C-alpha positions in Angstrom: -21.3 27.8 -37.5 -22.2 30.4 -40.3 -25.8 31.5 -41.0 -27.6 29.8 -43.8 -31.6 29.8 -45.0 -33.6 26.7 -45.2 -33.0 26.9 -49.3 -29.2 27.7 -49.6 -27.7 29.4 -52.5 -26.3 27.1 -54.9 -22.4 28.0 -55.0 -20.0 25.1 -54.8 -16.6 26.9 -55.0 -13.6 25.1 -54.0 -12.3 27.6 -52.1 -15.1 27.9 -49.6 -15.1 26.3 -46.4 -18.6 24.3 -45.6 -19.4 23.8 -42.2 -20.5 20.1 -43.0 -20.4 17.9 -46.2 -22.6 15.1 -46.1 -21.9 12.0 -48.4 -24.9 10.1 -49.5 -28.4 11.9 -50.0 -30.4 8.8 -48.5 -33.0 9.4 -45.9 -30.0 9.8 -43.2 -28.2 12.0 -45.1 -31.1 14.1 -46.4 -32.7 14.6 -43.2 -29.4 15.6 -41.3 -29.1 17.9 -44.2 -32.5 19.4 -43.7 -31.7 19.8 -39.8 -28.2 21.4 -39.8 -29.7 23.9 -42.5 -32.3 24.6 -39.8 -30.0 25.2 -37.1 -27.8 27.5 -39.5 -24.9 25.2 -40.9 -23.6 25.5 -44.3 -24.1 22.3 -45.9 -22.9 20.7 -49.4 -24.4 17.3 -50.0 -22.3 14.7 -52.2 -24.1 11.6 -53.5 -23.3 9.0 -56.4 -26.8 8.7 -57.4 -27.0 4.9 -57.5 -30.3 4.1 -59.3 -31.3 1.8 -56.6 -30.7 2.3 -52.7 -32.5 1.2 -49.8 -34.1 4.8 -49.3 -35.3 5.1 -53.1 -37.2 2.0 -52.8 -38.4 2.1 -49.2 -42.1 2.2 -48.3 -41.9 5.1 -45.8 -44.2 3.2 -43.3 -44.7 5.0 -40.2 -46.1 2.4 -37.7 -47.5 3.1 -34.2 -48.1 -0.7 -33.2 -45.6 -2.9 -34.8 -44.0 -6.2 -35.3 -44.8 -9.6 -34.2 -45.0 -8.6 -30.8 -47.7 -6.1 -31.4 -45.6 -3.5 -29.5 -45.7 0.2 -29.5 -42.7 1.7 -31.9 -40.2 3.0 -29.3 -41.1 6.5 -28.4 -43.5 6.8 -31.0 -45.6 9.5 -28.9 -42.4 11.7 -28.6 -41.4 11.0 -32.4 -44.1 11.0 -34.2 -45.4 14.7 -33.3 -41.5 15.8 -34.0 -41.8 14.1 -37.2 -45.0 15.6 -38.2 -43.2 19.3 -37.7 -40.0 18.3 -39.2 -42.0 16.9 -42.6 -44.3 19.9 -42.5 -41.7 22.4 -42.6 -39.6 20.7 -45.3 -43.0 20.7 -47.4 -43.3 24.4 -47.1 -39.9 24.6 -48.2 -40.1 22.5 -51.1 -43.7 23.1 -52.0 -44.7 19.4 -52.2 -46.6 17.0 -50.1 -44.4 13.9 -49.0 -45.9 13.3 -45.7 -49.2 11.5 -45.6 -51.9 10.5 -43.0 -52.9 7.0 -43.7 -55.1 4.3 -41.7 -54.0 0.6 -41.6 -55.5 -2.6 -41.1 -53.2 -4.9 -38.8 -54.5 -8.9 -39.5 -53.4 -11.3 -37.2 -51.3 -14.4 -38.9 -51.4 -16.7 -35.6 -53.1 -17.2 -32.2 -50.0 -16.2 -30.6 -50.8 -12.5 -32.0 -54.1 -12.5 -31.3 -53.8 -13.6 -27.8 -51.1 -10.7 -27.4 -53.6 -8.1 -28.6 -56.3 -9.4 -26.2 -54.0 -8.1 -23.4 -53.0 -5.1 -25.0 -56.1 -3.3 -26.6 -57.5 -1.8 -24.1 -54.5 -0.1 -22.7 -54.9 3.8 -23.1 -51.1 3.7 -24.8 -52.6 1.6 -27.6 -56.0 3.3 -27.7 -54.5 6.3 -28.5 -53.2 5.2 -31.7 -56.5 3.0 -33.0 -59.3 4.4 -35.2 -62.4 5.4 -33.2 -64.8 3.7 -33.8 -63.2 0.6 -35.2 -65.0 -0.6 -38.3 -67.3 -3.6 -37.9 -65.6 -5.4 -41.2 -62.1 -4.8 -40.9 -61.4 -5.6 -44.7 -64.1 -5.9 -47.6 -64.4 -9.5 -48.5 -64.1 -8.6 -51.9 -60.5 -7.6 -51.2 -59.1 -10.2 -48.7 -59.8 -12.7 -45.9 -60.0 -10.9 -42.3 -61.6 -14.0 -40.7 -58.4 -14.3 -37.9 -59.1 -10.8 -36.7 -57.2 -7.5 -36.3 -57.3 -4.1 -35.9 -57.6 -0.5 -37.6 -55.1 1.9 -36.3 -54.1 5.6 -37.3 -50.9 5.5 -39.3 -48.5 7.8 -41.7 -46.4 7.3 -44.6 -43.4 9.2 -45.8 -42.9 9.4 -49.8 -39.3 8.7 -49.4 -38.3 8.9 -53.1 -40.4 12.1 -53.5 -38.8 13.6 -50.4 -35.2 12.5 -51.4 -35.9 14.0 -55.0 -37.6 17.4 -54.1 -34.8 17.9 -50.9 -32.0 17.6 -53.5 -33.1 20.5 -55.7 -33.0 23.1 -52.3 -29.5 21.5 -51.6 -26.1 22.4 -52.3 -25.6 19.5 -54.2 -22.5 17.7 -56.2 -22.8 14.1 -58.0 -19.9 12.3 -57.3 -18.8 8.8 -56.7 -16.2 9.7 -53.9 -13.3 7.5 -53.4 -12.6 7.7 -49.6 -8.7 6.5 -50.1 -8.2 8.9 -52.8 -10.6 11.7 -52.4 -10.7 12.4 -48.6 -7.8 14.1 -46.9 -8.4 14.7 -42.9 -7.1 17.8 -40.9 -7.9 19.3 -37.8 -8.3 22.8 -39.4 -10.4 21.7 -42.6 -10.8 18.4 -44.0 -11.7 17.8 -47.9 -13.9 15.7 -49.6 -14.0 15.5 -53.4 -12.0 18.7 -53.8 -14.4 20.5 -51.3 -13.2 21.9 -48.1 -15.5 21.6 -44.9 -15.2 21.6 -41.0 -16.7 18.1 -40.6 -17.5 15.4 -43.1 -20.4 12.9 -42.4 -20.8 9.4 -43.8 -24.1 8.7 -44.4 -23.8 6.1 -47.1 -25.9 3.5 -45.9 -24.7 -0.1 -46.3 -22.2 1.3 -48.7 -20.5 2.4 -45.6 -19.2 -1.3 -45.5 -16.6 -0.2 -48.0 -15.6 3.0 -46.2 -12.3 2.5 -44.7 -12.5 4.8 -41.9 -15.7 3.0 -40.8 -15.0 -0.8 -41.8 -15.3 -1.6 -37.7 -18.5 -0.6 -37.5 -20.8 -4.1 -36.9 -23.0 -4.3 -39.5 -25.6 -7.0 -40.3 -26.9 -6.3 -43.7 -30.4 -7.8 -45.0 -31.1 -7.8 -48.5 -35.1 -6.8 -49.1 -37.1 -7.7 -52.2 -39.9 -5.3 -52.7 -42.8 -5.6 -55.6 -44.7 -2.7 -56.9 -47.9 -3.8 -58.4 -51.5 -2.9 -60.1 -54.4 -4.2 -58.8 -57.0 -5.3 -61.3 -60.2 -3.9 -59.0 -60.5 -0.9 -56.8 -58.6 -1.3 -53.4 -58.7 1.7 -50.5 -55.6 3.8 -50.2 -54.9 2.2 -46.9 -52.1 0.3 -45.4 -52.5 -3.6 -45.0 -50.3 -5.8 -42.7 -50.3 -9.5 -42.5 -46.9 -10.7 -42.3 -46.0 -8.5 -45.5 -47.1 -5.0 -45.8 -49.3 -3.6 -48.9 -49.1 0.2 -49.1 -50.4 2.9 -51.7 -48.3 5.0 -53.9 -49.3 8.3 -55.3 -50.7 6.5 -58.4 -54.2 5.1 -57.7 -54.3 1.5 -57.9 -50.5 1.1 -57.7 -49.1 -0.4 -54.4 -46.0 -1.8 -53.0 -45.7 -4.9 -51.3 -43.0 -6.1 -49.4 -40.6 -7.0 -48.1 -38.4 -9.9 -47.6 -35.2 -10.3 -45.3 -32.2 -12.1 -46.8 -29.3 -12.2 -44.5 -27.1 -14.3 -46.7 -27.1 -12.8 -50.6 -26.0 -9.3 -50.1 -26.5 -8.4 -53.3 -28.8 -5.7 -55.0 -30.2 -8.4 -57.7 -34.0 -9.2 -57.4 -34.6 -12.4 -56.6 -37.2 -15.3 -57.9 -37.2 -16.7 -54.4 -37.7 -13.0 -53.0 -40.8 -12.5 -55.5 -42.1 -16.0 -54.6 -42.0 -15.3 -50.9 -43.8 -12.1 -51.3 -46.6 -13.1 -53.8 -47.1 -16.4 -51.5 -47.6 -14.3 -48.5 -50.0 -11.8 -50.1 -52.0 -15.0 -51.7 -52.8 -16.0 -48.2 -55.0 -13.2 -47.5 -55.5 -11.0 -50.6 -58.0 -11.7 -53.5 -57.6 -9.0 -56.0 -55.7 -10.0 -59.0 -52.9 -8.0 -59.9 -49.7 -7.4 -62.4 -46.3 -6.9 -61.3 -44.9 -3.7 -62.8 -41.6 -3.6 -61.0 -39.4 -5.6 -58.8 -36.6 -4.0 -56.8 -33.7 -5.3 -54.0 -31.5 -3.5 -51.9 -29.6 -4.1 -48.6 -30.7 -2.6 -45.4 -28.0 -1.1 -43.4 -28.6 -2.7 -40.4 -26.0 -2.2 -37.4 -25.6 -4.4 -34.4 -28.6 -4.5 -31.9 -30.9 -2.7 -34.8 -29.7 0.7 -33.4 -29.2 3.8 -35.4 -25.5 5.0 -34.8 -24.2 8.7 -35.2 -21.2 10.8 -34.2 -17.6 11.5 -34.7 -15.0 9.1 -35.4 -12.8 8.1 -32.3 -9.5 9.1 -34.1 -10.4 12.1 -36.4 -12.5 14.6 -35.0 -13.8 16.1 -38.3 -15.0 13.0 -39.4 -18.8 11.6 -38.2 -21.2 8.8 -38.9 -25.0 8.7 -39.2 -26.2 5.5 -40.2 -28.6 2.2 -39.2 -31.8 3.9 -38.9 -33.7 0.6 -39.7 -37.3 0.0 -40.8 -38.9 3.0 -38.4 -36.4 5.4 -40.4 -39.0 7.7 -41.4 -40.1 8.0 -38.1 -37.0 8.2 -36.1 -34.7 9.9 -39.0 -36.1 13.9 -37.8 -35.5 13.1 -34.2 -32.0 11.4 -34.8 -30.8 14.1 -37.1 -31.9 16.7 -34.9 -29.9 15.6 -32.4 -26.7 15.2 -34.4 -27.1 18.6 -35.9 -27.4 20.1 -32.3 -24.0 18.0 -31.7 -22.5 19.4 -34.7 -23.8 23.2 -34.5 -23.6 23.8 -30.4 -21.6 20.8 -29.2 -24.6 19.2 -27.5 -24.3 15.6 -26.1 -25.5 12.7 -28.2 -27.8 10.4 -26.6 -25.3 7.8 -25.2 -27.2 4.8 -26.6 -26.6 6.1 -30.1 -23.3 7.7 -29.8 -20.6 5.8 -32.2 -17.6 6.7 -29.6 -19.3 5.3 -26.7 -21.0 2.3 -28.4 -18.2 0.7 -30.5 -14.4 0.1 -30.2 -12.6 0.5 -33.7 -9.6 -1.1 -32.1 
């Protein structure tokens, strides 16, 4: 690999051979690009600049205690410090704050959740992520109903859209809609994507990878998600709320994101009336502050079978790779997974077997 600085020179010449071309500048592609740059690789990022993608509308939540079973997020005590260090390094380069510490209120929506929490709340592994002391009032009664109980925890939030936009200005970058049939040629020496040559080409295309002829065999199970952006008519603390849905602050005071739905059948990016109604019904079940919906978007989550991330080189093409399926914990997990893949591409380090494309999926 050739040496490269954190902020590369913008010299996109057709005769240059890049170490890596990344196709797709969502959360996966952006984070992999940074990790490769940190490892000394030369990187060109190609992206079609779709106006709406899963990453661009993502809430960026980093929640240590999560899901209906109130479980600890996978390897959170390793992942969270790694994510903090990674985003701090990126922030120092881009000169912009994108990673924010938050507190979150998790409200129970059932007796099952309440009973589960009674069994777990005193365990040291869970205590480590709770605010200390726990507030006497989980939620101001003028904001919402917390009579069913819950807890306060320490969380974080990545401004994903801001992270993507600020990162793009520091990458060697080409805006291009790549046709994998026409614009990509693979060889053992150096492959070509959109007229540019590289030692490796990596697909980081999210759900769009289902249209990639080289990865049509990857077992995607997409889920459409609707997300609302609302402006509250009374002051609401800039913290995250969870009760069947999430309510999270944005950089604009009084403006929050609310979501999200899961639709496994209608796989398009058209905001749906039923999706908005579902979100608003769930919000009304516990929230009392009037609001105005100022935006409504939908995108398809690139969920892969077993809900596990997948990365590695194509079984038949050693110069072609894949990085996808980060899921709802992407803001937390992306730095670690991207670091593993960068070390594999740069230094030949082995990939974690559970997430290695060549070990997990048989294309034949």
